[in-house]
C-alpha positions in Angstrom: -11.6 0.6 7.7 -9.7 -0.4 10.8 -12.2 -0.5 13.6 -10.6 -2.9 16.1 -7.1 -4.0 16.9 -4.9 -5.6 19.5 -2.3 -3.7 21.6 -0.8 -6.0 24.2 2.8 -5.0 24.5 4.0 -3.6 27.7 5.1 0.1 27.9 8.7 -1.0 28.5 8.7 -3.0 25.3 7.4 -0.1 23.3 10.0 2.3 24.8 12.7 0.0 23.5 11.2 -1.0 20.1 10.4 2.6 19.1 13.5 4.1 20.6 11.6 6.5 22.8 13.6 9.4 24.2 10.9 10.9 26.5 8.3 8.8 28.3 5.1 10.7 28.8 3.1 7.8 30.2 2.1 8.4 33.8 -0.2 5.3 34.1 0.7 2.3 31.8 -2.2 0.7 29.9 -3.2 -2.8 30.5 -2.7 -5.3 27.6 -5.8 -4.9 25.3 -6.7 -7.5 22.8 -9.9 -5.7 21.8 -9.1 -2.1 21.3 -12.2 -0.2 20.1 -12.9 3.4 19.3 -12.8 5.9 22.2 -10.4 3.7 24.1 -7.0 5.0 25.4 -4.1 3.8 23.2 -0.4 4.3 23.0 1.0 6.7 20.4 4.5 7.5 19.4 5.2 11.1 18.3 7.9 13.8 18.2 7.5 17.0 20.1 9.3 19.8 21.8 9.8 19.8 25.5 7.8 22.2 27.6 9.5 25.6 28.0 11.4 25.7 24.7 9.2 28.7 23.7 8.0 27.3 20.3 4.9 25.4 21.2 1.5 27.0 21.6 -2.2 26.2 21.3 -4.5 27.3 18.6 -5.3 30.5 20.5 -1.6 31.2 21.1 -1.7 30.0 24.7 0.3 27.1 25.9 -1.9 24.2 27.1 -1.4 23.7 30.8 -3.4 20.4 30.9 -2.3 17.0 30.0 -3.2 13.9 28.0 -3.7 10.6 29.8 0.0 10.2 29.2 1.4 13.4 30.7 1.9 17.2 30.3 3.2 19.2 27.4 2.8 22.3 25.2 1.2 22.6 21.8 3.4 22.6 18.7 3.4 25.7 16.4 4.8 24.3 13.2 4.7 27.6 11.4 7.1 29.1 13.9 9.9 26.8 13.0 12.5 27.6 10.4 12.4 25.3 7.4 8.9 24.0 8.4 7.9 23.5 4.8 11.1 21.7 3.7 11.0 18.0 3.0 12.9 15.8 5.4 15.5 15.0 2.7 16.4 18.6 2.4 17.0 18.9 6.2 19.3 15.8 6.4 22.3 16.6 8.4 20.7 19.7 10.0 21.4 20.5 13.7 19.0 18.8 16.1 16.1 21.0 17.3 16.7 21.9 21.0 14.3 20.0 23.2 12.7 17.9 20.5 12.4 14.2 21.2 10.5 11.1 20.4 7.8 10.5 23.0 5.4 7.7 24.1 2.0 9.0 25.1 -1.5 7.8 25.8 -4.3 9.3 23.6 -7.9 8.5 22.8 -8.7 6.7 19.6 -11.1 8.9 17.5 -9.7 12.2 16.4 -11.4 15.4 17.5 -10.4 18.4 15.3 -9.4 21.5 17.1 -12.3 23.4 15.7 -15.0 20.9 16.9 -17.7 22.2 19.2 -18.2 18.8 20.7 -15.7 15.9 21.3 -18.3 13.3 20.3 -17.3 13.9 16.7 -14.3 11.8 17.4 -16.5 8.7 17.6 -16.7 8.6 13.8 -13.2 9.9 13.1 -11.3 6.7 13.8 -9.9 6.4 10.3 -8.5 8.8 7.7 -8.3 7.8 4.0 -4.7 8.1 2.7 -6.1 9.3 -0.6 -7.7 12.4 0.9 -5.9 12.9 4.3 -3.9 15.9 3.1 -6.9 17.9 1.8 -9.9 16.9 4.0 -10.7 19.7 6.5 -10.9 17.3 9.4 -7.4 15.9 8.9 -5.3 18.2 6.7 -4.0 20.3 9.6 -3.0 17.3 11.7 -1.4 15.7 8.6 0.8 18.7 8.1 1.7 19.2 11.8 0.9 16.2 14.0 1.7 12.8 12.7 2.2 9.8 15.0 2.6 6.0 15.0 0.1 3.8 16.7 1.7 0.5 17.7 -0.4 -2.6 17.3 0.2 -6.4 17.6 -2.4 -6.9 14.9 -5.8 -5.8 13.7 -9.2 -7.4 13.0 -11.5 -7.4 10.0 -14.8 -9.1 9.4 -15.8 -11.1 6.3 -19.4 -12.0 5.3 -19.3 -15.1 3.0 -21.5 -15.1 -0.1 -24.2 -12.6 -0.9 -26.4 -13.5 2.1 -26.8 -10.2 4.1 -28.0 -12.3 7.0 -25.0 -14.5 7.1 -22.8 -14.1 10.2 -19.5 -12.3 9.7 -16.3 -14.1 10.3 -13.6 -12.2 12.2 -10.0 -12.4 10.9 -6.9 -11.4 12.8 -4.0 -9.8 10.7 -0.5 -9.8 12.2 3.1 -9.8 11.2 4.8 -13.2 10.8 8.0 -11.9 12.5 6.1 -10.9 15.6 7.1 -7.2 15.4 4.7 -4.4 16.0 2.6 -2.9 13.2 3.6 0.8 13.2 0.3 2.2 12.0 0.5 5.6 10.5 -1.7 8.0 12.5 -2.5 11.6 13.2 -3.1 13.2 16.6 -4.9 16.4 17.7 -5.4 18.5 20.8 -8.9 19.7 21.6 -9.5 22.5 24.1 -12.3 21.8 26.5 -13.4 25.3 27.4 -15.4 24.1 30.4 -12.1 24.0 32.3 -9.4 26.6 32.9 -6.0 26.3 31.2 -4.3 24.7 34.1 -7.0 22.0 34.7 -6.0 18.4 34.0 -9.0 18.0 31.6 -8.4 21.3 29.7 -6.8 19.5 26.7 -8.0 16.3 25.1 -5.5 14.3 23.1 -7.0 12.2 20.3 -5.8 10.1 17.3 -6.9 8.5 14.0 -5.5 5.7 11.9 -4.7 6.3 8.2 -6.0 3.6 5.9 -5.4 2.6 2.3 -6.4 0.1 -0.3 -5.9 -3.6 0.6 -3.8 -5.9 -1.5 -5.8 -8.6 -3.4 -5.6 -11.3 -0.8 -6.6 -9.2 2.1 -9.1 -7.3 -0.1 -11.1 -10.5 -0.1 -11.7 -10.0 3.6 -11.9 -6.2 3.5 -11.1 -3.6 0.9 -9.3 -1.2 3.4 -6.3 -1.7 5.7 -4.2 0.4 8.1 -1.3 2.3 6.5 2.1 1.5 8.1 5.5 3.2 8.1 8.7 1.3 7.8 11.2 1.7 10.7 13.8 3.5 8.7 11.1 6.2 7.8 9.8 6.7 11.3 11.9 9.8 12.0 10.9 11.5 8.8 7.2 10.6 9.3 7.2 11.9 12.9 9.3 15.1 12.2 7.0 18.0 13.1 9.0 20.3 11.0 8.2 18.5 7.8 5.0 19.8 6.3 5.8 19.2 2.7 2.7 17.3 1.4 4.5 15.5 -1.5 7.2 14.3 0.8 4.8 13.1 3.4 2.6 11.2 0.9 5.8 9.5 -0.3 6.6 8.4 3.1 3.2 6.7 3.3 4.1 4.3 0.5 3.4 0.9 2.1 6.2 -1.6 2.6 6.9 -5.2 3.4 3.6 -6.8 2.3 4.8 -10.4 2.5 5.1 -10.4 6.3 1.3 -10.4 7.1 -0.7 -13.5 8.2 -4.5 -13.6 8.4 -6.3 -16.2 10.4 -9.9 -16.7 11.5 -10.5 -16.1 15.2 -13.4 -16.6 17.6 -16.5 -14.4 17.2 -15.9 -13.5 20.9 -14.0 -10.4 19.5 -17.3 -9.1 18.2 -18.2 -7.8 21.7 -16.0 -5.1 23.2 -16.8 -6.6 26.6 -14.6 -9.6 25.8 -10.8 -9.3 26.1 -7.7 -11.4 26.6 -5.2 -13.4 24.5 -7.8 -16.0 23.6 -9.3 -13.5 21.1 -6.3 -13.8 18.8 -6.0 -17.6 19.0 -6.9 -19.5 15.8 -10.5 -20.7 15.5 -12.4 -22.7 12.9 -14.4 -20.3 10.7 -18.2 -20.3 11.1 -20.0 -22.4 8.5 -20.5 -20.2 5.4 -23.9 -21.8 4.4 -24.9 -23.5 1.2 -25.1 -20.4 -0.9 -21.6 -19.2 -0.2 -19.4 -22.3 -0.3 -16.7 -22.1 -2.8 -17.6 -18.7 -4.2 -14.9 -16.7 -5.9 -13.1 -14.3 -3.6 -13.8 -16.3 -0.4 -10.9 -15.9 2.1 -8.9 -18.9 3.1 -10.3 -21.0 5.9 -6.9 -21.4 7.5 -4.1 -19.0 8.4 -2.1 -18.0 5.4 0.8 -15.7 4.5 -0.6 -13.0 2.3 1.4 -11.4 -0.6 0.1 -8.6 -2.7 -0.3 -9.4 -6.4 -1.4 -5.9 -7.4 0.7 -3.8 -9.8 3.7 -2.0 -8.3 3.3 1.6 -7.5 -0.4 1.4 -6.6 -0.9 2.8 -3.0 -1.7 0.0 -0.6 -0.8 -2.6 -3.2 3.0 -2.6 -3.5 4.4 -6.2 -3.5 6.6 -5.1 -0.6 3.8 -3.8 1.5 3.5 -5.0 5.1 -0.2 -5.7 4.7 
């Protein structure tokens, strides 16, 4: 799983890096080196502008509320011509009026539109790539509302040896070239019926991170990792008119694996109360104890570049995967 990550880039940096056409952020987020579930995070997505007549809520009414990042209407993917066509089939098609790439603020922890209570989002922080297109909690968002969740890096915890009482060592995973990790995600809008349509809190915007199998080296620390989308595939991934499952699963094929570095960091990151750049600084790993020293599969004690050694074609294990 991915349960904690760092997102310290300024809004203006993300606007440029992700080629944002419409900024929906009303109040920029502070740099966060300890992003935890239920926190507000940046999300990149493609939507139609309000008033184009082709976005609506689940009940057919346009949401008049807003996410932490601004106002907008709901997307009705079924109303668009060619909604089931793969992106490749629509290459060269005329741009959809009012459609643009946006930067928004959403809450981490997806709340399905059918949920009775938003607290379900507390345990919906990850969606498995292997089942995301068929699981009731995610399949609708996978077909209609995909996003990118920018991160500077993410954390995983490793417990050395077989001692269940041994302290876990946090590791920070990040790209060697310093670029953002464009984590593949989904977003949803949940209608809070306690408020009228035009109330600011009428609609709750939430998100989840799609995860996949870890390559061998990272798998020694944790067997799951976030899925990422290569920059040249961002437009296809974000395209709300593409609901072709086979095409979308193909876009999720991981890329550029050799660019990831893992390094041990301070156990300060264990507490969500701690924050700041010191959390991603290198730290000596905690002593593993006499029963775990030198055991097979133990992660490296120092920062290393990680390269997948798994067979090509296995999801999450391609030699060119970012993670």
